[in-house]
C-alpha positions in Angstrom: 39.5 49.5 11.2 41.2 46.4 12.5 42.1 43.9 9.8 42.4 41.2 12.5 38.9 42.0 13.7 37.5 42.0 10.2 39.0 38.7 9.3 37.6 37.2 12.5 34.1 38.7 11.8 34.1 36.9 8.5 35.2 33.6 10.1 32.2 33.4 12.5 29.8 30.9 10.9 26.1 30.3 10.9 25.1 33.9 11.4 21.9 35.3 10.0 22.6 38.0 7.3 21.7 40.9 9.6 23.9 39.4 12.4 26.8 39.2 9.9 26.3 42.9 8.9 26.2 44.1 12.5 29.3 42.1 13.4 31.1 43.5 10.3 30.0 47.0 11.2 31.5 46.6 14.7 34.7 45.2 13.3 34.9 48.0 10.8 34.8 50.5 13.7 37.2 48.5 15.9 40.7 49.6 16.7 43.7 47.3 17.1 42.5 46.4 20.5 39.2 45.2 19.0 37.4 48.1 20.8 34.9 50.6 19.4 32.1 52.8 20.5 29.7 53.6 17.6 26.2 54.6 18.4 23.4 52.2 17.8 22.0 54.6 15.2 25.4 54.4 13.3 25.4 50.6 13.5 21.9 50.4 12.2 22.6 52.8 9.3 25.7 50.8 8.3 23.9 47.5 8.7 20.8 48.6 6.8 18.5 47.6 9.7 16.5 49.2 12.5 17.7 50.3 15.9 15.5 47.6 17.5 17.2 44.9 15.4 20.6 46.2 16.4 19.7 46.0 20.1 18.4 42.4 19.6 21.5 41.3 17.7 23.9 42.9 20.3 22.1 41.0 23.1 22.6 37.8 21.2 26.3 38.5 20.7 26.7 39.3 24.4 24.9 36.1 25.4 27.2 34.1 23.1 30.3 35.8 24.6 31.7 37.2 21.3 31.0 40.9 22.3 31.5 42.6 25.6 29.6 45.9 26.2 30.3 48.6 28.8 28.8 52.0 29.4 30.6 55.2 28.5 30.2 58.7 29.9 31.4 62.0 28.4 31.2 65.1 30.7 29.1 63.1 33.2 26.5 62.3 30.5 25.7 58.8 29.1 26.9 58.4 25.6 27.4 55.4 23.2 28.5 52.1 24.7 31.9 50.6 24.2 32.1 47.2 22.5 35.0 44.9 22.7 35.1 42.0 20.2 36.3 38.7 21.6 38.5 38.1 18.5 39.3 34.4 18.2 36.5 33.4 20.5 34.6 30.3 19.3 33.9 28.0 22.2 30.5 29.1 23.4 28.9 30.0 20.0 26.3 27.5 18.8 28.5 26.4 15.8 31.1 24.6 18.0 29.5 21.2 17.3 30.6 21.1 13.7 33.7 23.3 13.9 35.4 20.6 15.9 34.5 17.9 13.4 36.7 18.7 10.4 34.9 22.0 9.8 31.9 20.4 8.1 28.5 21.9 7.6 25.3 20.8 9.4 22.1 19.3 7.8 18.6 20.3 8.8 18.9 18.7 12.2 22.4 20.2 12.8 24.0 16.8 12.2 27.4 16.8 10.6 27.2 16.1 6.9 30.8 15.9 6.0 30.6 18.6 3.4 33.0 21.6 3.7 31.5 24.6 5.5 31.9 27.7 3.3 33.6 30.6 5.0 35.2 28.6 7.8 38.9 29.5 8.2 39.6 26.3 10.1 38.9 24.3 7.0 42.3 24.6 5.2 40.9 23.1 2.0 38.3 25.8 1.7 39.2 28.7 -0.6 35.9 30.5 -0.6 36.7 33.1 2.0 36.9 36.5 0.3 40.3 38.1 0.8 40.6 41.2 2.9 43.4 43.5 1.7 45.2 45.2 4.6 45.5 48.9 4.5 46.3 51.6 7.0 43.4 53.7 8.2 43.8 57.2 6.8 42.9 60.4 8.6 40.0 60.8 6.2 38.6 57.4 7.1 38.9 58.1 10.9 37.2 61.4 10.4 34.4 59.7 8.3 33.7 57.3 11.2 33.1 60.3 13.5 30.9 62.0 11.0 28.7 58.9 10.7 28.1 58.9 14.4 27.2 62.6 14.3 25.0 62.2 11.2 23.1 59.4 12.8 22.5 61.6 15.9 21.5 64.8 14.1 17.7 65.2 13.7 17.6 66.5 10.1 19.2 64.6 7.2 19.8 67.3 4.5 22.8 68.0 2.2 25.1 65.3 3.5 28.1 66.3 1.4 28.0 69.9 2.6 27.5 68.7 6.2 30.5 66.4 5.9 32.8 69.3 4.9 31.4 71.5 7.7 32.0 68.6 10.1 35.6 68.4 9.1 36.1 72.1 9.9 34.2 71.7 13.2 36.4 68.9 14.4 39.4 71.3 14.3 37.6 73.3 17.0 36.0 70.7 19.2 36.1 66.9 19.7 33.8 64.4 17.9 32.4 63.3 21.2 31.2 66.9 22.0 29.6 67.2 18.5 27.8 63.9 18.8 26.5 64.6 22.3 25.4 68.1 21.3 23.6 66.8 18.2 21.8 64.2 20.3 20.8 66.9 22.9 19.5 69.1 20.0 17.5 66.2 18.6 15.9 65.4 22.0 15.3 69.0 23.0 11.5 69.3 23.7 11.5 73.0 22.6 12.9 72.2 19.1 10.3 72.6 16.4 10.7 70.3 13.4 9.9 73.1 11.0 12.7 75.2 12.4 15.4 72.6 12.7 18.7 74.0 11.4 20.2 72.4 8.3 23.2 70.2 9.4 25.8 72.3 7.8 24.3 75.5 9.2 24.3 74.1 12.7 28.0 73.2 12.4 29.0 76.5 10.8 27.2 78.4 13.5 29.1 76.4 16.2 25.6 75.6 17.6 27.1 72.9 19.8 27.8 75.7 22.2 24.2 77.0 22.3 22.8 74.7 25.0 19.1 74.0 25.4 16.6 76.0 23.4 14.4 78.5 25.3 11.1 77.2 26.5 8.2 77.9 24.2 5.9 80.6 25.5 2.1 80.2 25.4 -0.4 82.8 24.3 0.3 84.5 21.0 3.4 82.5 20.1 2.5 78.8 20.1 3.7 76.3 17.5 4.6 77.1 13.9 1.3 75.6 12.8 -0.7 77.7 15.3 1.2 80.9 14.2 0.4 80.2 10.5 -3.2 79.5 11.3 -3.5 82.9 13.1 -1.8 84.7 10.2 -4.2 83.1 7.7 -7.2 84.0 9.9 -6.0 87.6 10.3 -5.5 87.9 6.5 -9.0 86.6 5.8 -10.5 89.0 8.3 -8.7 91.9 6.7 -9.9 91.0 3.2 -13.4 90.7 4.4 -13.2 94.1 6.1 -11.9 95.7 2.9 -14.8 94.2 0.9 -17.4 95.6 3.3 -15.7 99.1 3.1 -15.9 99.0 -0.7 -19.5 98.0 -0.8 -20.6 100.9 1.4 
């Protein structure tokens, strides 16, 4: 986490609540170069909103010039985008009109009222900005950020605490990027059946990131889990009916 980026994210005024949360989430992921690459799922989970809302907010930020986005590829495959926060940028954002007039807040028609604008760091008489206590990012915090990305990508959300411990062990064997990409591939695999999705910790402990795509489902007598269950119930009913007829003879 970059303290400079977090302070800047708090200083951007006139954001809607969800926009504030998304910007703070990005700043929380950012390094000292104000750069980060969380997945949109991870941003949505941290901001308590939908993926669609995250995409809309990111487009707004890009249009305003406070976030620059670029594509990333890992092993030739598209992965999460990189976001660079324009820390200190203010000129193109819609709040410039009252920032340059003694940092006062607008009325309903966006006219300057003369009243102090809460949260504006340019207003030196304003003491309402919550303090941010600097601290160095620990290894556990850095590892947690990688886990959040992986957890957002994995298709089954069960036993998060156990999964977190398994993830910590797995990162000693392979990179976070590989784990996230493999979890996303497992989630999107057309041959994965929801009923047979591995528990997160089991998937990690089995080093399933090396498994590759699941084998294609065969037709005929295998089918889906629901079809197999229906066949077993039918067979059981037929066997029971046959036994009753034998006893009645």
